[in-house]
N, C-alpha and C positions, 0 to 999 in steps of 0.2 A: 502493499498500500505505499500511497506517494507522503512522503516528508515534506514539510513545510515551513521553514523559519524567518520569523517578524523581530524588529527590535523591540516595538509592542505588540501585546495583544488583550481586548478586550475578551473575557469570555461573559457570556448573555446581551441580547438585543434589542433591551429596554430604553426606557424613558435613560437611564443611565447612558447605556451608551451613545444615545443619540450627542445628547450635551456633552458627555465626554471628548466623542469626536469632534465635533465642532470647536471644542478647546482646544481638541490637537491641531486643529488648523487653523486656528488663532497663532498658537505656540510657533509656526513653521514647519511641522514634521513631513519630513520627505516622503518623496514618491515612493510605495511598494514595503514604508515602515512599517504601518499599522496592519492589524487584522482586528474586524467584529465576527464572531462566531455565534452565531442564532439559531437555537432550536423553531423558531415559528420563519414563516416563509416569505416575510416584507419585511421592508428596511426601518427601524425604531419608526416608533409614533408615539403619541400621547394618548399612556393609557386611561384617563379620566372619561372622554371621548366617547368610550364604550359603555359605561351606563347612564350613559345622557343620550349625546344628539344623536350618537349611531343608532339608537333604537326608536328614534321617533316616526313615528306616524309619517309623515309630510316633511321635505325638506331634509332628511338624517342627512349626516355625514358620512363620508365615505370616503379611503383613502384613492389618491395621494393626498385628499385635504388636508389630513391630519397627523404628516408628521409629524418627528422633529424638524425645528424646536419653535411652532407656531403657537403654543398656549403659553410660552412665557411672550409675546410676541414678537418672533425670532424669525430668522428665514425658516423656510420649509427644507429640510434636508431629502432631495428626495434622489432615488439610486442613483442617477447619474450624477449627483453631487459629490456622493464617496466615488466613484469611478472615475471624474476629474482631478480628485486630489488625492486621488491615489494611492484610496485607502482601500482595501480588500476586505468584502463584506462575503460570509461567509454562511448563507442560510439553509435553514432547513436542517440546520446540522448539529446534532445533542454531543457534549462532550460525556463522556462514562469513565473517562479516566482522569484524574491528574496529578502528576509525581513534580511535586515543588523543587524538590531537591536537585534533581534533572530539568527541570525547567521543560515539560513535555506536558502537552494534551493529545488525548486521541479521543478521536469521534468514534460514534456509533458503528461506520462504514469502515472505520481501522485506520483512517486518517490521523498523522502524527503532526502537532503544530510542536513546533518550540519556538520558546521565548525568552526575549530579557530581561523586561519586564511587564508585570502581568497586573491589570485589572479585573480585581473576581466582582460582577455586576449580574449575579444571576438571578437577583430579586427575590419573590416570593411564589410560593403555590399553594392554590387553595385548599381549604381542609375540606375533605368528603367524608359523606355519612358514611361511603360503602368502609372508611379507615377505619370508624368505630364500631364496625358489625349492626347497622340499623337494618332492619328486615325489612327487603323490598326494595332497597336502596342503589340498587342496580335495573329496575324497571328504564323503560323509556320514558324521557323527557321531564326527568327529573335532570337539573340542566346547573352550572358554575359559572359564573363570570371572570375570567383574569387575562384571557387574549386571544385578539380576532377570532379567531375559529370558534369560540363558545359565543361571543357575540353572534356570528352566521346561523349558529345552531339557534340562537333563538331566536331571530328575525324569523328564520325557516319556520319555526314553530308557533310564533306569534300567529302568524297567517294561518299554518294548516289550523289555530284551534281561534280562529275567528271567531269571536264574544264569548269565549270561553271562560272558564275559573280559572283563578292562577294564585298559590298559595306560595307565600313568600316568605323561607326558614329562616328566621335571624334576623335584628332591630338595627343592626348598625348601619354603617354607610352604605354600603350594595342592598341589604332591605329597604330603605328610606329611598334611595334616588331611582328602582326597581322599582319600588310601588310605585311611584310616581309617573314613572314612564309606563309601565303597565298600562295603568289608569285612562294614559292618555291614548294607548290603543284601544279602550273601549273593552278593558277584560272586568272581568269579575272578580276583584283582587283581598285577600285574605292574607296578613301580614302576622307572624307567630313566634315569639320570642319569649324566654325561660323569666328574663329580667323584669323589675317592676316599671321600668322605664324603659325606651327608647334612647339607644346612644349614651347606653350606662359610661363608656370609659370616659367620654367627653360634658353630658350635658346634664347637668341638676335637674330635680323632678321639677323644677318650674321649668326651666326651658322645655323641657321634653313634652309638659303637659300641653305647651302652644302646639308645638308639629304633632303631637297625636289627635289633638283636636281639629285642627287643620284639616290632616287626613283623614279625619271620621267624615269632617264635615265633604271633602270631593269624594266619598263613596267608599273607602280603604277600609273591610273590616281589620278591628286590631285585637288579638286571642295574646294575651302576657302573662305571665309565671306559668306557661308550660312550653314541653316540647314535643318534636315529630318523634316517636320511636318506634315508627313503623309504615308503610306502604301498602298497600294491594293496585294487584293492575289489573289489567283485562286479559283478554285471550292473543289479544297483539303485543303483549308486554309493556303497555303503554299502563303508565301510573293512572291510575282514578281515583282513589282515596287514600287522604293521611290520617294515620291515627298519631292520636296526641296521647301524652302521659296520662290525662285527667279523664280521659274517656274516651271524649270529643272525636267522630271522626268528620273530615272532610272531604268533600268530593274539588278534585283535580284534575283538568285536564294538564295545566303544568305544574311542577313546582320546579322553584330557583331557590338555589342555598348560599345562603352566604353567612356561615358562620365564623369567619377569620381566615388567617391564611397563617402559613411558615416559610421561617426564610430557606433558600435552599443553599445549604451548607455542606450536604453529606461530602461532595466530592474530596471536602478539603478536610475532611474529620482527621482527626489525630495531627494533620500536619501545621496546623496552624492555632494559636492563644484562641481559645474559644471566651465570651462571656455575655451572658444576659440574652441567651440562644442568637445568638450572632459572632460574627466573627469579629476579635478586638482592633481595634487602631487606633494610632494618637488622631492628632489635630489636624493631622496632612493624612491622613486616612492610610497608613503605612501598616501593613500588619506584623507582626512577631517573624516573618519571612524577610531577606531583604529582598527590595525589589519586588514583592506582589504587595498589590493594594486591594480595599474592600469599600465598593459604594453601595451606597443607596439602601434597602430592606435590610443588607445580610450585614451590616457595617452595626458592630458596637463603639460608640465612639465618646470623646471627652465632651459634656454638655459645659463649655465654659460657664454659660452667666448662671447656670446651678450646682456648680464647683460637683460633677458627677457624672456619671458613664449610662447612654441611652441607646436605644435601638429605636428608628425612626419609622415607619410605615406611610410614607406620603410622597407624594409627587414631586413638591417643593425641594424636600432636601435630597432626592432621587437625583434632578437638576445641579444642586448646588452641591452636592458633596462630590459629583462625578467633574464637575469644574476643579473642585477645591484637587482632588488628584493628581487631575491632568496637570495644575501649576506646580501642583509640589515635585512632579516627575521633573518636570525641565528646571523648575531650581537646583535640585539637587545635581543633575549633571551639569548646571553651570555656574555651580559654588556660590549661589543664592538661596536666599532667607525669604519666605512668605509669613503673611499673619495668620496664624493660628483659626481655624474653623470657630467662627463665635455664631452660632446658629440659636435665631428667636425659633421657635418651636412655631407653625401656621398649618393650620386645616381651615377647611373651605369646603362647601357644596353646596349643590344647586338642583333644587328641583320644584316642580310645577310653575310657578311664580315669583318662588323664595327664594334666597340667598344669603349665605350666611358665613363669616370668617371669624376665626378665633386663633389669638395670638398668645401665645407666653406658655402659662399653669395652670392648672386647674385642682389649685391645691388651697387649703386656709377655706375662709368664710366666704360666701358668692351673697353680692346684692344683685337685685333687679333692678333694671329702670327701662321708662317709656312703655311705648302703648304694643303689650302682647296678646292683644284678644284678636283669637283665631278669626272674629268675624269680622277686623277691621279691611278697609279695601286696600290699603298700602300699609301692614303694619310696619313697625320702627323701633326695637327693642333691642337692650342686652343685657350683658353681667360683667360686672365685675370681682376677680376673686384676690381677696385678702387675706395674705398671711403674715405675720409679725410687724404689721402697722405700714408694710406697702401694699402697693396693689403688683399682683406678679399675674393675671393671666385680666384678657378681655373679650370677650362676645358681642358682637353686633348680626343681627340679622335687618337687612334691608338699607343697608348702608351704602354712602357712595362713594365713591373712588379716595375723594378725601378722608368723607368718615372714617372710612378703613385705615388709610394712613395714621390716622389721628392714634386709632384704640392698640393700631400698632405700635407705635411710637410708647403709648401708657405702657405695655407689656413689655418694653427694651429699656427704657427709663426705672420703672418701679417706682414711681414715686410716693411720696407717705400720703395715708389717709386714716386718721383716723375715726373722724367719725361717719357709720356708715349710712345713716340715715338722708346726712346732707350730700353725701355721693349719691343715694339713690336717685335723690330732689333733682341734684344736676346733672346726670348721667353722663352725653354725649358731651355739655358745655363743660364737664371736666376736661374730657379729653383734649378739648380744641385749644383748651388756656395752657397743655404741656408744652 
């Protein structure tokens, strides 16, 4: 089998790979020096589109419209861009073995790739109910969403089961975004999740109650405090019922599962230091192995603001960590230094006509401000989190770009806040003064 050698190799072809490629080009990478190896069949794209515009009933997003780096207002990197820059794109190529000591990767087809510097950008894979031995979880039309192939299956199934019943298992990002887009497709939607409220890792009960009532008003049925324990299928092997732990049985033509993800680090087990479920890195995304970097979902890195180490699964960090790693590689080669990665956690979501952003840390006491009535024409409300007399996190629904910038600044600056009642009354006015 063929052996190929490159100065730089990126393993993984998701968001991080696209942003890393752009930074390599900015840094002056030479023709033939860089390869990207991806098990997906298409060049890197902005993954968030899959749970939003890709599934719209009208005016749906399609490639090449959302290749990286359009998601952050940058240039759209088409396959021709990579060719023009002399960057080798190995698509539909899965790496099955990695030997960091000999700087070698081996593909499923038996091809060998040698590297001098490696960026691990393998991302995450969805948790599947079959992994947990859930009865009937292998029935047809029980779907997941991570890659474009998954989204294509969803599109086909939505068309095939027009006006049908869909059960969404999970109350996090995927659950909320897909419940909304399924409703836009005129499906009968039920969400099921075990927690007392949706998005429990980020939302307070107050914030969640707005979204739950808003979704209910849109016709989404929400069932909390229970889980799917099994599925019944018809004679064609297609799912027809979801069995819940509390004894209820829900009819279903489609089931979409969003119960979390796990970082893809198995290839490197025992070869790199790990922590908190990811590959441990420094503030330049260097791992414990020389010339090996890890970015995006797989990296456990120093969160300078909070003086701890964390692993972050979000597109914003996938983009920024990839750029930081490439800058660090070139700085190292040139004997220069760059600033440490100083990341402000940022999460966002869009569904129906809603759009929220969150910055910082959701720890301490939370105060809510603004108009959080789900019946409002244009609801606009937010929350601050206060710990040790400082604001450490800020959330805003319905904010303008300027208002979102203002809450981001609050989370970064961490101003003092003594009186929670005053803060609740001032709301966005407080942010505009920082």
